[in-house]
N, C-alpha and C positions, 0 to 999 in steps of 0.2 A: 436739400442743402445747397447753399449758394456756392458758386465757384469762387476761387480765391480773388480777393481784391488787392491789387498792387497800386501803390501811390508812388510814382516817380517824382521826386522833388528834391528840395534842399531845406535843411533846418532853418536857414536864414530867410527863406521865402515866406512872406506873409500868406500867400495863397496856399502853400503847403500846410502851414499851421491851421488855416481855415478848414481845409479838408480833413486834417487829423481830428479836429474838434467835431466836425460834422459826423464822421464815422463813429466817434466815441459816443456822441449824443444818440445815435441810432443803434448803439450797441452792436456794431458790425465789426467783425475781425478784419484786419487789413495788415498789409506789410508795407512799411515805409522803406523805399529804396532811395537813399540819399546819393544822388548822382555826383555831388561834389566831393563826397568822402570816399566813394568807392568807384574806381574806374570800370569795373565789370558791370555795375548798374548803369553807368553812363553809356557804355557800349550797348547794353541791352536796350536802353531807351532809344539810342540812335538807330538801332535796327528796326524800330517800329515805324520809322519815317523814311520815305525815299530821299528826302533832303539830307538825312543823317544829322539833323540838328538836335540839340538838347532842348527839346520843347517840353519844358516842365512848368507847372505840374501837369502830368498826364496820369490818368487813372485807367487801369485795365480791370475788367471784371470778366473772367473767362476770356473769350476771344474778342470782346468789345473793347475798343479804345476810345477814350474821351479826353480831349485836350481842353483843360481849364473849363469844365462844364458849368453851366448855371445850376442852381439848386433844383429847378424844375426838370432839367434834362437828366440830372443824376437821379432824382427821385423816380422819374418815369422808368429809367433803365433798371434801377434796383428792383422796383416793383415787378417789372417784366421778368427779370431773372428769378425772383422769388416764386412767381407763379409757374414759370417753366420748371424749376427744380422741385416744386411741391407736387407736380404731376407725376414725376418719375419715382 
């Protein structure tokens, strides 16, 4: 089983919308954390970066953090995680 996927973003952000569609197309469960509507999500995202900036969209899969990844980066990491979790 894959670790939880979190998408830190904002509904108004076109890249956030892109990743939502991307995960839906792959039939992957994810949690959208809208950093503009929820200050706790914004603080959680700030905690991921030393700069404490709201760098969105950011995707986390388990312990892995990806800032605005390309499709190939995301595909590679999703595949790696599926292989890892299928072994256990």
